[in-house]
N, C-alpha and C positions, 0 to 999 in steps of 0.2 A: 468263640461265643460256641457255648455247652449246647443251649436248646434253643436254635433260632426259630424254629415253630410257636415255642411258646413265648416271645419274646415278638413275635410278629404279630400275634393273637392279642397281646397285652397292648399294642399301639395302635392295631389296625382300626381306624375311623370312617363312617360314612363323607362321602361328597359334604352332603349340609350339614354334618358336624365340623367336618374343616371348613367348610365355607362362614360358619356359627364363629369359629372363633376369630376370625379376623376384626383388624379394633381400626378404626381412624387412625390415619398417620401411618400404618404400615407400609411396607415395602417386600413386594413379593416376586422372589425369582421363579417364572410361569414354567421354564423351559423352554427347549429349542424341536422345532420341528413335530416330528411325532409322539414328542414328551410335553406336549402342551396341553392340560387340562381342559379340554373344552368342556366339560360337563361342569367342572369344577367352576370355572369361568361362569355357566349359564347362571348356576347355584348364587356362585356371590353376585351376579348382576341381580337377584332379586333381592340384593340390600342395601340396594340403589340409594332406597329414603332413609336407611338406618347407618350407613358409614359414610365417611368423607375423606379427602385427600388420599385416597389409595391409589399407590402407586405399583401399575402390573409391568413387572419386564421379560421379554420374549425375543425369540432369535427364531424367525420364521414361519408365521402362521400356515398350517397347511389348513385350514378347516376353517369356516366362516362362525362367529356364533355372534348373541346378541351386543357384546360391548361392542365388538371389532366390528360392526355395522350398523349399530344405530347412538347417533348423537344424543342423545339423552341422559347415556350412563354416561357421558365427561364429567358432569358435573360431581360425580364422586370420584370418578376412577380416571389415572392419569396411565396412559398404555404407552409404553415406549418397548421399541423393536430395536435389535441391531444389525437388520436383514431388510434389504426393498423387494421383498416378495409380491406377487400378483393382490394378495390381498390388503398384504402393507399399505401398497403406493393407491389400493380404492378406498380404502379410511383414512389415509391421510388427506385426499383429496372432498374426504365429507368435514375435514377439520376434526378428526377422532386420537387418532394417533399422530405419536413424535418419534423422528428417527433417531438413534445416535449411533455415531460412527467411531466403532474403535475395529481393530483387528482381529481376528477371530486368537490370538496366541495372548491378548490383553482384556479379553472376555471379563474376565474374574474381577481384574485391577479395575476396569469401567464400569463391573456392576457397582462396586462399592463406593462411588462417587458419586451417584446418581443422585 
């Protein structure tokens, strides 16, 4: 890529703009550990009454966010994790998050089957 800075600038969006692009029925890979975009999840959570049946896939949440800790978001968002960290276990006890068991080597294949 000859001019990656130009390409980056042309494709940059704010967290709010990214959250606004999510549509009902979408499935989004949120990342793993430090890559899980907490600010994006909070902005997306602000759209709880605008979207439905949005599936969020992640692996090992390290920070609490409103969707992970508040059952009222479950009406629009289905959160699936591939790791039973402390936050995931707390969220599961509240009936918010679901677990998907997949070996790390098979994670990509498992994500496409959710």
